[in-house]
N, C-alpha and C positions, 0 to 999 in steps of 0.2 A: 733539402734538409729542413726540418721543422725549426721555426723561429721561437717556439715556446720555450720557457725555461725548463732546464733539466731538473727533475725532482729526485733528491737524494734522501735515503733513509740512513741516518747515522745512529748507531747503537753503541754507546760508550758509557760504562758505569762510573767513570770519573767525571762528575758533573762539571767541574771547573775546566778540565781539558775539553770535554764535549762542547761546552758553551764557546770556548775559544775557537774550536774547529768550525762550529756552526756559523759563528759570526764572520769568520774568514771566508767560508764558502759562499755565504749569502752575499758578501761584498764582491765576490768574484762572479756573481750572476747565477748561482745555483739555489734553487728553492730547497731548503734543507730542514728536515724534521729530526729532532733529537729525542731518543728514548734512552733510558738509563739501565735497563736490564733486558735480557733476552725475551722474556715473556711479553713485556710491553712492546718490544720491537716486533715480535711476530704478529701481535694483534694489530699494530699500526700497519704492518705490511699487508695484512688481509683486508684492512678497511680502506686502504688508499692505493693509488697507482703510482709506483715509483719507477725511475729509469735506472737506478743503481742503488746497491746497499753497501755501506761501509761499516763493518762490524768489528768491534773489539772481541777478543777471544775469551779472556779471563773475566767472566761476569757472573753475578749472583743469579740464582733461580734457574737460568738456562744459559749455558756457555755459547760462544760464537760458533763452534763446530756444529752443535746441535741445531742452533738457529739456522745456520746455512743449509743444513740438510732438509729442514722443514720448508725453508723457502724454495729450495730446489725441487721438492716434491710438488709444490704448487706452481712454480714457474721455472722451466728448464733453461730459459734464455737470459734472465736478468743478470747483469754483471755484479759480481761480489768482490770486494776488496777487504782483506783482513788487516786489522791493526793489532799488534801484539808486542809484549815485552820479551817474548820467548823467541830465541833465534836458532834453536836446535833443528837439525835437518829433519828429524822425525816429526816435529811439530809442523814444519813447512809442508811435508808430504801429506800429513793428515789434513792440513788446510786445503790443499789442492784436491784431495780425495773428497772433501766435504763440498766441493764445488766452487772454490775460489778462482777468480781470474788473476788476482795479484795478492801480494803479501808484503806488508810494510812493517819493519821491526822498529819499535820505539827505542830511543828517541828519534824522531824524524822532524824535518822542517815542514812548515806550511807549504813552501814552494814544491817540495818533493811530493807531498800528498796531492797537490793540485795537478802536477805533471802526470802522476800515475793515473789519476782519475781521467784526465784528458786522453791519455794514451789508451786506456782500456775502452773508453767510450768510442774512440776512433776505430779500434779493432772490432768492436761489437756493432759498429754502425748505428749506435744510439745517438750520436751527435754530441755536440758541445754547446754551451750557451751561445745565444745569438751574437753576443759581443765578440766571441772568438770564432764561431763556425763560419761566418761570412768573410773573415779576414784572410784574404789571399794576397794582398799587396801591403808592403810595409815601407815606411819611410825610416831610413837609418842614417841620421845625419844628412850628408850630401848625396846619399845613395837612395835609389828606389829599387825594392826587391819584389819581383813578380814571381811568386811561388809557382803558379800554374805553368809558367813557361820556363822555369829554371833559369831566370835571367836577373842579373844584377846590373843596374844602370848607374854609372858613376861619372865623376868629373873627367876621367880618362877614356870614357866609352863604355860599351857594353861587355859584360863578362858572362859567358854561358857557363852554367854550373852543372855538375853531375847530379844525379838524383839524390845521392847521399849528401853532397854538399848543400843542396837545396833544402833537404829535410832537416839537416843540422842547423842551418841558418834560420829556418822557420821556427824551430824550437827555441833557439836563442832569442829571436825577435819577439816571440810571444812572452818571453820572460825578461825583457829588457830591464837592465839595472837590478835584476834578481838572479839568484844562483840557479842554474840548470844543473841538477844532480847528474853526475857522470853515469850512474847505474840506470837512471831513467832514460837518458839518451841512448845508451848502449842497448838496452832491452827493446826500445821502440824501433830503432833504426837497424841495428845489427841482430836483434832477436836473442842476444846473448851478451853477458857482461864479462866474458873471459879476458884474460891478460892480453891475448893477441888482438882481440877486437878493440881493447882499450888503447893499445899502441896505434892501431889503425885510425881511431878517432883523433888521436893527437896529431897525426899527419893531416887530417882534414881541417882541424882547428888552425894549424899553421897555414894551410892554403887560404882559409877564410881571412885570416889576419892580413895576408898578402893582398887579397882582393880589396880589402877595406882600408889600405894604407894611405890613400889620398885624403883622408879626413882625420886630422889629428885629434878630434874630439871623440873618436870611436876607439874603443879598446876591448879586446876579448881577454878577460882576466882569468888566470888560472887560480881558482880558490882551493888551496891545499886541502886534500883529503875529502873534498866534496864534489867539485865539478868546475864549471865555467860560468862566467857572467859577461854578457854583452853590455858594456858600459858606454852609454851615449850621454855626454855632458856638454 
């Protein structure tokens, strides 16, 4: 997998929000270009090589749906994520018909956006920034987590994990001391954020808590209405 920085095209007409998102993504290792309308966004897309597009929908001159269709006519493969204040089912369907790989409704957290970007890049095999892409082993307090071998090594010995336990712990570990959004984890691991899958994830969280109980500095916190946080203090 390439160690070069992932290049993102961010098109957001709210310049203040756009600058906040750009600064956050740059801090996380993504080379990010911000444009403030759809026309400038398409010109930038044609002039540069990007690994992903993150597009607002409600924009002047050219909206996100139109921009996505134009991008798709040029590049059938590049991942596209929509940002929108509209949550109607019809808008989401239109977004996916326009070529979106994911759809995030405002307001959203920075952590959710980052997790969605990483999940889409993994699915499309575009990779993630070098700081994250090569990370296959994690230190979690007194534990060592070997993701490739589904193995958690701790004070009481080794614990073999199932593939879902391993994937969930990896996502928590990548977001240590930050919130892992429930919907992001469900859509990535279970491919669906239905009620029954959410209950299934709760069971896996309980199992992970049990596996990590030998270190009192570690806690998997339930963040009401949002998701979970692996707290290591």
